[in-house]
N, C-alpha and C positions, 0 to 999 in steps of 0.2 A: 760538711760534717764528717763524711766517711774518711777523708784524708786526715782530719784532726784526730779521729779515733785511732786510725792506723798509727800515726806518729806517737800518740800516747802509749800505744802498745809496745812500740819498739824503743821508746825513749824515756818513759817515765816509770816510777815504781808503782806498786799496787795502790789502787785508789779505793777509799772507803772500806778498807779491810779485805778487798777482793783481790786475790793474787791473779796475775795475768800470766798464763803459760803459753809459750810459743812452741811451734813444732821443732823436732830435733834438728832438721835442716830447714831453717826459716826461709821465707820468701819476702824479705824486706822490700817494701815498695820504694819508689823514688823519693827524693833524689839520691843518687848513688855516691855523690861526693859532698861532704859537709865541712871539710877543713878549709875550703876556698869557695868563692863564688865562681862557677864555671859556666861556659856557654859554648855553642858552636861545636858540638862533638864530632870528631872525625876518627872513627875506629879503623884500625888496620889489623888484620890477622896475619901473624908471621911466626913460624916455627911453633905452632900450637898455643900461642899466647895472643890475647886481644890487647893491643896497644891503643889506648884512647887519648888522642890529642885534643886539647881544648883551648879555647881562648879563656881569658881570665879577667873578670870584673874585680876592680879593687874594692876592698872592704868598705871604704867610705864613699864609693861611687854614687853620684846622683844621676847624671847622664852616663854616656859611655866613657869609661876611664879604663883603658886597656893598653898595657905596655909589654906583655910577654905571652908566651904560649907554654902550656903545662902538659905533662904526660902522666897517665895512670895505666896500670896493667892489671889483668886478671886472667885466671884460668877457670874460674867458676861462676863469673858474672854477678857475684854478690860481694865478695871481699875484693876491694880494689887497693892496689899498692901505689902509693904516691912515688913517682919517679922524678919529680922536681921540674924545674924550668928547663926546657930543652932549647929554647931560642927566645929572643926578645928583639925589641926595636934596635938595640945595640948591634944585633947581628947584621943589620942593614944600615951601615953608618951614613949612607946618603939619604936616608928617609927622615921624615919628621920624627923626632925622638920623644915627644911629649904625650902622644896618644895614637890611637887608631891601629892597634895590633888586633885586627879583626879575624874573621873565620878562616882557619887554615885547613889544609889536607896534606897528609904524607902518603906517598906511594913508594913501593920498592921496585927496583929494576936492576938486574945484573949485580946484586949484592950491595947496591947503593940505595940510600933513602933520600927522597926528594921532598922537601917541605915547600909547598906553595902557599904564599901568604899575601893577603891584601893589606897594603900599607899606604901611607900618604907621602907626597912630596910637596915642597913649598910651591905656592902659587895656586892657580886655578886653570883647568881642572886639577885635582889633587890625587885621585884614586889610581893606584898602580898595583900590579901584582909582581912580587919578587919570588925568587926561588933560592933555597939554600940546600946544601948537600951534606950527608953524613954517612959514615961507615957502619953505624949501628942505629937501631930504632930510637935509642935514648940520646943520640947525638954524641959529640957536639955538632951542630949544624953550622956550616960555613957558607957565606955568600960568595959564590964563585964567579958571578957576573960583575959585581960592583955597580949595577944599574938595574932598572926594572926589566923583567922579562916581557911584560905587557905594559906599554906606555900609558901615560895619564889620559883618562877620560872619565867624566862623571859616571858613577855607578859601576865602575870596573872593580867589583869586590866579589868575595865568596867563590874562590876557585875550587873546582872539583876535577879530578883526573881519573881516567880509566884507560888501561892498556888492553887493546882488543886481542883476539886470538891470533891475528895475523901480525902482531907486533906493533901495529900503529897505535900511538897514544893520542888521546884527545883531551884538551883542556877546555872546560866550559866555565862560565862565570856570568855575573851580572845582576843588577837591580836598577830599574824594574824590567829591563830587557835582558834576554838571554843571548850570550855570544859564545862562539867556539872557535878553536884553531887546532890544526894538526901539529902535534909536537914531533920534533925529530928524535931519533934514537938516543941522542945524548940527554934528552929530557930537560935541557936548559936553553933550547932554541926551538923555533918553529918554521914551518914552510907553508906557503900559500896564504890566502887572505884571512883576515879576521872576519867572521861571518855572523850576521845577526839572524837569530832564529825567529820564524814566524810565531806570533803571539800564542802562548799556551794559556788556556783558560785558568784563571785564579792564580797564575804565577806571580810571585813577588820577588823572591831572593833565595839565597841559601841553597843552590842546586846541589844534588848528590847524584852522580852519574855512575851507572854500573850495568853489567850484563849478567843474565842468568838464564840458563836453558835456551840459548839463542834468541832471547828477547832483551831488548835494551830498555832501561828504566831511567827516568828523570824524576826523582823526588825533589820536593822544594817546599819552602815556607810559603804558604798561601797568602792571598792578598791581605795586607795590613789595613786596618787594625781592628780586632785582634787577628793574630796569625794562627792558622792551623798548619797541617802538613798535607799537601796534595801530591799527586804524581801523574806522570804521563808515560806512555810506552811507544816503542817504535820497532820496526823490523831492521832498521839501519842505524849506525852510530851517529849519523848526522840528521836523523829525522826523515820525513815529517813526524811530528810528535802528536799523539792522540791523548787528550786528557781523559783520565780514568776515574777521577773522583778523589775524595778525601781519604787519607790514612788516619788522620785525626781531624776532628771538626774544629772550625774556628771556635775559640773559647776565650771569654773575657778575662780569664785568670792569667792569660799570657798575651802580651802585646807583641811578642816576637817569637820566632822559632827557627830551628835549623836541623834538618834530618841528617842522619848517618845510618846506613843499612848494611849489614853483613850477614853471612852465614857462618856458623861456628858450632862445631861438635854436633852436627845433625840438626841444628835449629836455626831459625832466622830471627834477627834482632833489629829493632828500630831504636835508635838513639835520638833524643831531642832535648829540649829544656823547657823550664817554666820558672816562675818567680816565687815558688812556695817558701823557701827559706827566708827570702826578704820579708814576706808578709807574716812569717812566724814571729818576727821581732818588731815589725812596724806596720801600721796601716797605710803608710805612704809609699807610693810606687817609686822605686829606684831601679836603675839598671844593674841589679845584683841578681844574677840568674843561677840556675842549678840544673845540671845535666841529669838525665834519667834514661832508663832503658826499658823496653818491653819486648817480650818474646811473642812471635806470631807465626802463623802458617800461611803460605800462599794458597790461593784457591787453585783448583785443578787446571784452570785456563791460564794460570800465571799471574792473575790479578791479585792485588793486595787487599785484604779486608779492612773495613773501617774499624779501627781500634778505639775510637771515640775519644778518650782522654786518659791521662795517667792515673786517675783515681780508680779506674776499673781494670787496669792491666799492669803487669810488672814482669820481671824475669825471675824464674826459680833458680836456686843454687844447683849447679850442674853436678858437683862432686864435693865430698867433704874435704876439709883441710887437714893435712898431716901435721900434728903438733910436735912430732919427734925429729923434725929437722929444723934448721934455722928459719924463722919467720920474721920478716921485717916488722918492726913495731908500727910502721906507717901502713900496714895492711889492715884496712878498716872497712867494716860493713856499716857502722853507724857510730857517731859520737855526738854527745850533748853534755848537759850538766844536770845533776840530780836536784830536783826542787826541794827547798826547805819549806817548813810550815808557814814562814812569813813571806814567802815569795808568791807572786801572782801565778796563776795557772798558765803554763806555757807548753806549747807543743815541741819547741826546739829552741835552744840558745846555743851560741858558739861554744863548742867543746875544745878539744885539743886542736893544735895546728901542727905544721911541720916546718922544718928548716933544713939547711944544709946544701951541699953541692952534689948534683947528681953524678958527677965524675968520681966522687969519693964516698959520701954517705948522706942519705936523707934520714932524719930522725924525728920523733915526736917530741914536741915541746908545748908550752902553755898548759901544763898539767896542773891546773888550779884545783883546789880542794873541791871534791864532788864531781869533777869532770870524769868522763869514762869513755872507753873504747869498747865497742862490741865487735867480736870476730865470729862470724856465723858458721855453723855446721862443722865444729871441730871434732875429729874422730879419735877419741882416746882409746878405742878398742875395748874388748871384753875384759882384759886384764887390768887396764887402766894405767894411769901415771902415778909415780911416787915422788917426783921431784920436779921443780920448776927453776929455770935459769933465765935471768934477764941481764942485759948489758945496759948500764945506766951511767949518768954523769950529772954533776952539778946538783947533787941532792941537798935539800934543806933539812935542818934538824927536825926530826919527828915525821919525816915524809914516809908514806906507806903506800903499797899497792895491794889492794884486795883482789883476789881471784874468785869470781862467782860464776855459777852456771845458770843458764836459761833466761835470766832477767837481772836487773840491777839489784833487786832485793832477794835474789835466789841464794841457794846454799853456798857457803864459803868453802872452797876447797884448799885454800892456802892464803897466807898473808906474807908478803915480802916487805921486810923493814929496810928501806933504802937509807934513810938517815943521811949522814954526811958523806955521800958519794962525792968523790973528788971535786972541789969547787974550781979547780983549774981547768976543767973541761976534759980531763982524761977519762976514757971509758973504763968501767970496772964491771966484772961479772959478779952478780949476787945470786944466791940460791936460797930456796926454802922447800921444806917438805910439803907435799900435797896429799890429800886423801879424797876418795870417792869421785875421782875424775875418771868416769867410766862411760862408755858409749859415745854416741855422736850428739854433741850438745853445743849450744851457743855459749861462748866464753866472754865474760866481761872483765876488763881491767878497770878497776875503780881507784882513782887517785885521791889520796887523803893526806891532810897535813895542816898545821897551824898557819894562819896568815892568809892574806889574799894575794899570793904570788905563786908562780910556778913552783912545783915541789921538786921536780927533777926532769932531766931529759932521758929519753928512752929510745934505744937504737934497735935492738932485736931481742927475740926470746925463743925458748924451746922447752919442751918437757922431756923427761926421761922416765922409762918404765921402772 
C-alpha cells in the first residue's frame, strides 16, 4: 500500500478534492525508468556522469524476451536521459538473434569502453560471454573478436568486471556457480585458467564485483525464488569470499534481481530491479521488470546495511536542473497518463516513450492525450522565466503542451500550441510566454489534443529569462 500511495502522489492528480504538494526538489521513488521495461542495471561513472546500462524486456514479454541493451544517464540521480539502444544481438552476428540479450556491464580503460554481454550460440550448452568495444560511453559498440570471449557452458551468464589498482582486470560471472578469469590489458582476451569460486552462501546469479577502501566486494542476486540482494567481502580480488548478509531481503514481489553499486558525488548507490510497473497494469507475472536505485551509507567497518526493500528507500535529487540551457525532452523523472473520471483507479499506465538513433537524436513520442512528463527539481531562479521554447515535429491539429508546476493539476505557467508542426518529420522550434515560473519546482509537460493518437514528437526544450 505504501508503494501505491507513493505512485499516486507522483503520478495522479489530486484525489477527493485534496491537493497533493510535493517538495521543491522531490525524491521520487523507484522505478526510475518508465518508458521501457528495464532490468540488470550496470552503472558506470565517467566524467561526472552516471551512465546506466540496462537489459531490455520487450513490452509484450511473457518470459524473457530480450534483444538489445539500453543506456540512460543522469547527473542528479532522479532525472534520467534516455540515450537509446547502444548494442543489440545484431552487434554479435554469430550469436542467436532471437533472444537472450541478458545482463551486461560496461567498463572503461585507456579511453575505450568495453561491453561484456551474456548471449547464446546455437546448440547446447549455449551460454557464452561476448565483448564489444566503443570510443564513447554511448557507443557504437563493435564486436572486435567475431567470437565469444568466454566459450559456451551452462550458466555462463551475468559478467562483471573490475580493474584493480595494479592494473589487473578480473572478469567474474555465473549462475548458479561463480567463476572468474584474469583479463589481459587489451580487455578482450585472458590469461590463466577459468576458476570456479568456492560456494558463497545464498549466491544465485548477477554478480557485481568492485573494490572500495582496500576491501573487495561481491554483491549478487540471492537464491531464487524470490531473489533479494546479498554480498560477500574479501581481502583479495580472487577470494576467499566471506558472506556478509543481505543488502535487500528476499521479497515475494520480485522473483529476480541484479545489483549494481557505485559511489557518486559523495554518496553510495545500489541499483536493482523489481516488477512494480508490470503489476501496476496486470495481476499476472511477466518478465517485464523495472530498474530502481537507493542511496545508502557504508557502516564504519565497510559492511553494507540491510536496506530491506525499495518501498522504504530511494535516492534524493542531488542538484537542481538548469532550465536555461538545452534539455533533452527524453530527460524524465516520471511519465504516466492522467486518469479520467470513467477510468479505473490506477497507479501507473504507460505514458510517453522514445524513439530515434542515439548517434543522431533520441526524442519523445507516443504523446497521447493526457500523457505527461515530469522533470524534477527545475531551478527557475528568483527572477524566473519569461519564455519557453520547444523543438517539435509531426504535430496534429489542435495539439497542445501545458506547462504546470509541482503536480499534474498544479498552476499553469504557459501553454504551447503545437498544432500542425511539420508532418514531414522536420523539427521546428515553437515558443510561448510563461509567467510565475520562479524558484525550484517540479515541472510537468502535459500533452493534450483530440483523438487517440500521438499529438506530436518532442526533441528538446529550454526556458529564457
